[in-house]
N, C-alpha and C positions, 0 to 999 in steps of 0.2 A: 596729601598736600592740600586738597580742597578743605579738609577739616581745619588744618592749620591756618589757612588763609581766612576761612570763615570766622575763626576765633579772633583774628586780628583785624577784621574788616572794619570795625568801628574805631580803630586807633590810627587814622590817616596821618596825623602829625607825627606820631611816633615812627610810623613806617617811613615817612619822608626823611626824618632825621637820620634814621638808620641807613637809608639809601645814600644820603649825602656823606655820612661818615665813611661808608664803604668806598665811595668814589674818591674822597680825599685820601683815605688810607692807601688806595691804589696809586694815587698821584704822588704820595711821599715815598712809597716803596719802590715804584718803578725806576726813578733816577738812580738810586743806590744799586739796584739790580743791573741797570744799564752800564754804569761805570766799571763794572767788572770786566766788560768786554771792549769798551771804547774809552780812550783817554781824551780828556778835553781840558781847555784852560779854565780857570776859575770863573771868569766872567760868563762864559757860555754855560757853565754848570748851573749858575744861579738862574739864568734865563730858562734853562731846561727844566729846572725844578718847578719854577712858577708855571710853566706850560703844562707840566704833568699834573700840578694841583688843579689847574683850570680844566684839564681834560677829565680828571677824576670827578670834579664837581659836575661836569656835563654828563658823565657816565652815571652818576648817582641820580640826576634828574631823569635820565633815560630809564634807569631801573624803576624809579618811582612811577613814571608814566606807564611802563609795561605792567608793573604790578597792579596799578590802578585799573588798567584795562581788564586784566584777569579777574581782579576782585569784582568789578562791575558785572562781568559775564556770569561769574559764579553767583553773585547776588541775585541777578535776574532769574537764573535757573532755580535757585533756592526759593525765590518768591513764587515762581510758577508751581513748584512742587508743593509749597505750603498751601497755595490757593487750591490746588487739586486735592490735597489732603483734606482741607476744610470742606470743600464741596462734597467729597466722598463721605466725610464724616456726617455732614448734614443729610446727605441722601440715605446713608445707612440708618441714621437715627430716624429719619422720616419713614422709611420702609419698615423698620422694626416696630416703630410705634403704631403704624397703621396695621401691621400684621397682628400685633398683640391686642390692641384695643378694639379694632374694627373688624378683625379677621379678614382684612383686605390685602391682597398681594399686589401692590402697585408696581407695574412693570412699564418702563419707558421704552416704547417701540421705535420712536423716531428721535434723531439727534442730528444737528447740522454737521457734527464732527464725523458722522458715519458716512463712509463712501457709498455711492449708489451702486448696488450689486450688479444690476444688468448692464450698467455702463462699463464697470470694471471688467466684467466677463464678456462684454460685447455680445450679450444674449438678446435674441429676438423672439424667444418663446413666449408668446402671449398667454399660454396656459399656466405660467408660473404665477403664483399669487402675489409676488412682489414686483412683477414686471410693470413698469410705468410708475412705480412708487419711488419717491426721492428720499434719500437718507434714511432708509428704513432698515432696521436690524433684521436682515434676512435670516440669520441663524436662529432667531426666535420664532420664525413663522413656519408652521407645519405645512407640508405639501409642496415645498420648493423642489426644484429639479437640479440643484447645484451638483450633487455628488455623483449620482449614478445615471442621471437622465430619467429616473423614475420619481414619482411623487414621494417625498420623504415622510417620515412619521412625525410623532410629537417631538418637541424640543429635546426632551430627555433621551430620545432615541438617536437623535442626530448630532448631539453636542460634540461627541468625540471627533467626528469628521469635520465639523465646522471650525473647530479650533485650529485645524491645519489649513483652512481656506485663506487665500490672500486678502479677501475682503475683511474677514475678521481680524487678520494680523494688521492690516492698514488701520482699522478702527482702533485697535489697542495701541498701535505704534510701538510695540515692544516695550511699553511703559508698564512697569509692575502695578502702579497705582491704578492706571486705567484698566489693566487686566483684572485686578481685584474687583473694581467697580462693575465691569462687565460680567464677571463671574457671579457677583452678588445679585446683579440684575437677572442673570440666568437662573440663579437659585430661587428668586422670587417667582419666576415664571414656572419653574419646576414645581414649586409648592402649589401655585395656583392650578396647574394642570392636575396635580394629584388631588387637590381639593375638589376640583370639578369632577374628576373621575369618581371620587368618593361620594360626592353629592348625587351623581347619576346612579352609582351603585346603591346608595342609600334609598333613593326614590324607587329603584327597581325592587329592593328588598321590602320597602313599605308596601308597594303594590302587591308583591308576592305574598307578603304576610297578611295583607287584607284579604287576598283571595283564599289563603289557607284558613284564616279565621272564619270566613264565610262558609267554606267547605266544612270546617270543624263544627260550626254551629248547625249546619244542615245535617251533618252526620250524627251529631249529638241529638238533634231533634228527631231524626229518623230512628236512632237507637232507643230513645225514650218514648216514642209514639207508636201507636198501632196504625199502620198505613191504611187499613180498610175503613176504620171508624173515625180516625182523627183524634181519638182519646189517648191518654197515656197508656203505656203497656204494663205488663205484669212486673217487670224488673223495676220500673220507676215507681209503681205503686208500693212495692215493698220498702223502698227507701223513704217514700213519703210517709208511710205508716209509722215507721220507726221515729221519724222526725216529729210527727204530730203527737205521738204518744209521749215522747220525751218532753215536749212543750206542755202538754196537758198535765203531766206529772209534776213538772216544775211549778206550774201556775195553779195547780189544784183545780183544773177545769175538766168538764165532761167532754167526751168525744164519742160519736156514734158511727157505726159502720153498717151499711146496707149492702147485702149481696143479692144479686138478681140473676135468675136463670130463665131463659126462654123455654116455655113448656112445649114439648113435642116439636122441637126445632128440626129434628131429623125428618119429620113428616113433610115439612115445607121443602127441604132439599129433595126428598124423594118424589114429591108430587109436582113441584114446579121448577125444579132444577136449582143448582148451586148458585147461579147468578141471582136468582130471586132471593135465595137465602142471604147472599151478600148484601142485597139491597135492604133487606129487613135489618141486618146488623148495622148498616150505615145510618138508616133512619133512627134506630135506637141510640146509636152514638150521638147523633145530633140532639135527640130528646134529652139524654142524660147531661150533655154539655150545657144545655139551656138550664136545666134544674140545678146544676152545680155552679153556674156562673156567678151567683151572688156571694156565697161564702162556703162553697164545698169543693170537692175534688172528685172527678170521675175517671175511671180507667176500665179498660177491657182486661179482665182477669185471665181469660182464656176461653177459646171456643165461643159458646153462647153465654158465658158467664161474665157479669159486670159488677163493679163495686162503686159505691159512693161513700166517701169519707167526709164526715160532717163535724168539724171542730166546734167546740163549745155548744154542742147540741145534745139534749137529753133524749131518752128513749121515746117519750111521748111525741115530740116534734118529728123525730125520725120515722116513727110509725105512720104519722100523717103524711109525710112526704112519700114514703114507700107506697102507701095506698093510692096516693094521687098518681104516681107513676104507673101503678098497676092498672088504674082506670084509663090511662091514656094509651093503653095498648090498642084500643079500638081506632084511635086516630092514626096510630102507627100502621095498622092494617090497611087503612084507606090510602096512606101515603105510598105504601108498597103495592097497592092494587091487589090485595088479597082478601078473601072472605074473613070476617071477624073471628070466626071460630078457630082459625089457624094461628092467630097471633095472640099469645097470652104469656104471662110471666108469673113466677113465684118469687117471693122476696123474703129474705131472712134478715132480722135486725138484732144487733147486740150493741151494748154501750159500755164504755169504760168510765169509772171503775166498777160499776155494778156487776158486770158479767165477766170481767177479765182483769188481770193485773199487768198485762203486757200486750204488745202488738200481736204477737203470734197467737196468744190465747183469744184476743178479741176476734181475730180472723177465724179461729176454730169455732168460737161461739156463734158468729154470724153464719158460718157455713152449716153448723148443726141446726140453727134456726131455719135455714133454707130447706134442709132435709125435712124438718117438721112441717114446713109450709107445703112441701110436695105431698106429704102424707096426709095433710088435711083435705086434699082433693085437688091440688094445683090451683093456679090463679088465685093465690092466697098470700097474705102477709103474716109472718110469725115472728114473735119476739122470743128470745132465748129463755127468758125467765117464765114464759107461759106455755106449757105443754098441753093445754086443754085441746081435746079433739085431735091430737097428734097420734095416730095409730101406726106404729112402726110395723113393717112387714118383714117377711123372711129375708134375711141378709142385711137388714137395715142396721142391726147392732154393729156388724162389721164395718158398715159405712160410717156409722157414728164414731166408732173407735178410731178409724183412720182420720177422721176430721179432728178428733181430740188429741192427736199425737202431739206430745210436748206441751199440752195445755197447762195453764197455771192452776195453783190451788184454788184461787178465787173462782175460776171457771167451773171446776169440778164441784165446789161448794154450791155454786149457783144452780148447777144441774141437779144436785141432790135436793136442794130446796124446791125446785120446780117439780121434782118427782114426788116430794112429800105433798105438795099442793094437789097434784094429780091423784094422789092416794087418799085424799081427804083427811089427812091428819089435822088435828086441831092446834097443834103446836103448844098446847098448855104445858107449862113447866119445862120448856126446853132449857132455859138458863139454869133452872133448878137441877135438871138431870146432868148438865155439864158439871155443876159443883159437886153433885153426888159422885159422879165418875172420878173427878179429881180427888175427892176424899177417899174413895176406894183404892185409887192408885197409891196414895200416901200410906194408907193402912197396910198395903201389900209391899211397901218398901221400894216402889218403882222410882227410878230417877226422873228428873223433871222432863227430859226429852221423851222418855217412854210414856209418861203421864199425858203429855201434849198429844202424842200419837194416838193414845187410847181415846182421848176426847174427840179427836178428829175422826177416828174410825167410827165412833158412836154417831157422829153427824152424817157420815157418808155411807153407812153400811147398806142402805137400801137403794143406792144410786143405780144398781142393776135393774131396778124395776122400770127403768126407761124402756126396756125391751118387752115389757108386759103390757098388753092392750088395756086401756082404761076400762073397757067393758068387763074384762075379767077381774081387775082389781076392785071394781065397785059392784060386782055381782052380788045380789042378796041371797040367791039360792045357793045350794051346795054346788061346789065346783065339780065338773066332770073329771074323769081320770086324765084326759088330755089337758084340760085347763090346769089341773093341779100340777101335772108334770111341767107345764110351761111356767107356772109360778115358781116352782122349785129350781128353775134355771137362773133366777135373778142373781144369786150369789156369784155364779160363773160369769154372767154378764157384767156384774160389778168388777170382778177380777180383770176382765179384758179391758174395761174402761180405764181402770187404775194403772194397768200395765202401760198404757199410752202416756199417762202423766208420770214422768220419771221420778219426780220428787215424792210421789205417793206410793211407790212400789212396796215400801216397807209395811204398808197397811193391808196388803193383799190378803194375807192369811186371816186377819181379823174379819175382812169382808167376806171371803170365800167360805169360811167355816162357822159363821155366826148362827147358822141353823142346824148345826150338829147338836145332838143330845148327849147328856151325861151317860145315859144308858145305852148309847150306840144306835138308836132308832132314827137318827136325824139324817140330813142330807147336806152335801152331795156325796160324801165318802163313807158315811156311817162310822165316823170315828167315835171312840168311847173314852170316858174319863179324862185323864190328863193327857191323852193323845191329842185332845183338842187344845189349840193354843190358848193361853191364858186370856189374851185380849179378846179372842172370839167368844170365850165363855162369859166374860163381863158384858160384851155387846149384846149377847143373847138375852141376858137378864134385863138390861136396860130397854132393849127393843120390845120385849114381851110386856114389860110394865107400861111403856109408852102406848103400845097398841091397846092394852086393856083400858087405859085411861082416856082413850080417844073413841069418838063415835065411829062405828064401822057400818058398812051397808047392811050387814046381817044382824046387828045388835047395837044397843046404846052403850055409851061409855060406862065402865065399872067405877064404883066409888073407890076411894083410897083404901079403905079396909078390905073391900072385896078383892082388889088387886093384890094386896099383901097376902091375903089368904090363898089366892091362886098361886102365888109365887112359892109359898111354903108347901102347898100341896105338890108342886112340881119339883121340889128339891129332892135330889137323888134320882129323879127320873129324867125330866127335861133339863134341869139345871144343876150346876155344881152346888151342893148343899152349903159348903163353907162360904162360898161367894154370895149365896142368898142371904145368909145371916149378916154378912158385912153390908150388903146393899140395904137391907131393911134398917139396920142401925144408922147408916149414913142418911137415909131419906127421912127417918124419924127426927134425926138431929137437924136436918135441913128445914123440916116443917116447923120444928120448935123455934128455930132461929127466925123464920119468916113470921111466925105468930108474934114473937117478941118485937120484931120490926114494926109490924102493924100496930101493936099496942102502944109503942113509943110514939108512933106517928100521930095517933089519936090523942 
C-alpha cells in the first residue's frame, strides 16, 4: 500500500478527482439501492437523490483528506529514510576513503542520538570507563562492566553481548539503516583494533628481530674469530684465502702468504705457565693486527701458528714485512714481561702465482717454507723458492710431504727449481733439453699426453734431493758410504713427495727409477734392461747429460763432445743403447737448429 501511495503521491489533483468521483458514484447508487426496500413518492425521491449526491461529494472530500494525511505521513517517513540513507552513504564513503587512502579507521565514539549508558542502567560504578560520559557508545569501549560485572575485553570480544543490550537497541531504534551504520562503525573499530594489535606485534617482532640480528652478528663474529687473540680463526682464513686467490686470478694480481710459528713456545708454557703463554699469544695477535691493518689480513691458524695474507703484494715486500715482524719479537717479550731469549718466531713466505697455482698449494708452500726457516736455525725468515742453508733433519721429509699434500703442479715445479739451485746446476740448455725430450717422445711414437708427462718428469726427477743436506750435495771429496747411501735415497724421497701431489702420481715410476742402470747395477731396486720403465730410462740419459754439462763441486763442466762420448761409453751399461742413439741424434739436430737461428739473427 505504501508503495502504491508513494507512486501516486505527486498526483494530488488526480487523486482528488478520483475521490470525488467515488463519492458521487456512491451518491447515485445509494438511492436506487434504498428504493428496493422503501417506497416513496416521486417528489421525495428527487430530494433524496440530491441529498445522496451531496453526501457522496462530502464523503469524497473526506476520503481525499484522509488520503492526504496518509500520504503526508508516508512522505515524511520516506524523507527521513532518504536523509538517513544519504547520511549513511556519506559516512560509509568517508570512512572507506579514509581507510583506503590514509589507512585511518575513523570511529565515531559520541553521538547525541546515543542514550547515556549509565543513566539507562542506573549505574553508579565509577570504575566503568564510560561512567560520567554523555552519549558515548559504550559498546565500543573496552573495559566496561555492563555484561558480567567484570571488565570486558576488546570490542571484537564483547560485540555479541552488546547487541542484546537495551542501550544498543535504543541507539539503533530497531532501524535497519541505523543498525547497518552502527555495524559499519563497529567494523571500523574492529579494523582499528586489529591494526593496533598488528602494529604492536610488528614492533615486538622488529625488536625481537633486532635482538636476533645482534645475537647472530655476535655469534658469527665469535664463530669467525679467535677469542684469545681477537684475530680471525682457521675456518675464516680458509674462506678468505679462497676468495683472495679467486680475485687475484681474475685480476692477474700477485698475493703473498706469511706463515709464522713461535719458536720453543712449549718452553714458555712449561717455564712460566699457560697464562703467560696466553699473554704472549694475545700480544702477538695485537702486533699482527697492527701490521695487517693497512692492506692485509691476519688470522690465528692454530696453536702458536699465525698467517698473514697480503693481496697485491710480491715476495720481496712480503719478505721485508716478515723480517720486520721477526725483529719485533723483542718488543713482544717486553710486553709479556719475559726474557728476550724466550720469545722468537720463524716465518715462511710464499707467493701466488710464482710458488703455487691455487690457495691450498700456496698454503702448502708457505708451510714448507716455514719448515725450511726452522731448519735454518729458527728465528729466521725463509722463502719457498730459496732453500739455501735449509738442512732437513731426520723425519723432515715426512713433514714436508704432509705439508705438500694436494699441492699443485706449480708448487712442485717451484720446489724442484729450488732444489736445482741448491744443487748448483747451471740451468744451461734447459729449454734445449725439453725440446730434445719432446723429440725423443715423438721418435718413440708417444702420444701427446705421454710426451708432456715425460718432459715434466725430466723437470721434477731430482725433487727428492730436498731431503739431502746441501753439505752432501756440494761435497768436493769422495762421499762416504753413509753419504752415498743418503744420496741414493733421493728417488724414494721424490716418490713420496709426488704421492702427495695427486695430479703427479703418474710420474712416480719415472722419478723413482731414473737411477736404475741398463745392466742392473743401479738403485733403488736394481732393475735391468726393459724392466726399467721407458720414461725412467729417458730421464736417466737426460739427467746424466745435464749433470755432465754443469759444474759440479768435484769437477768442471764437460764439453758437448766430452758429454756425448761419455754417453756412448755408458750405452749398454748405464744407459739403454737404443735410447742413447736417439738422444744423440736429437741433440745434434737441436744444436744445428740453434746454430742456424744464431746465424740468421746475425
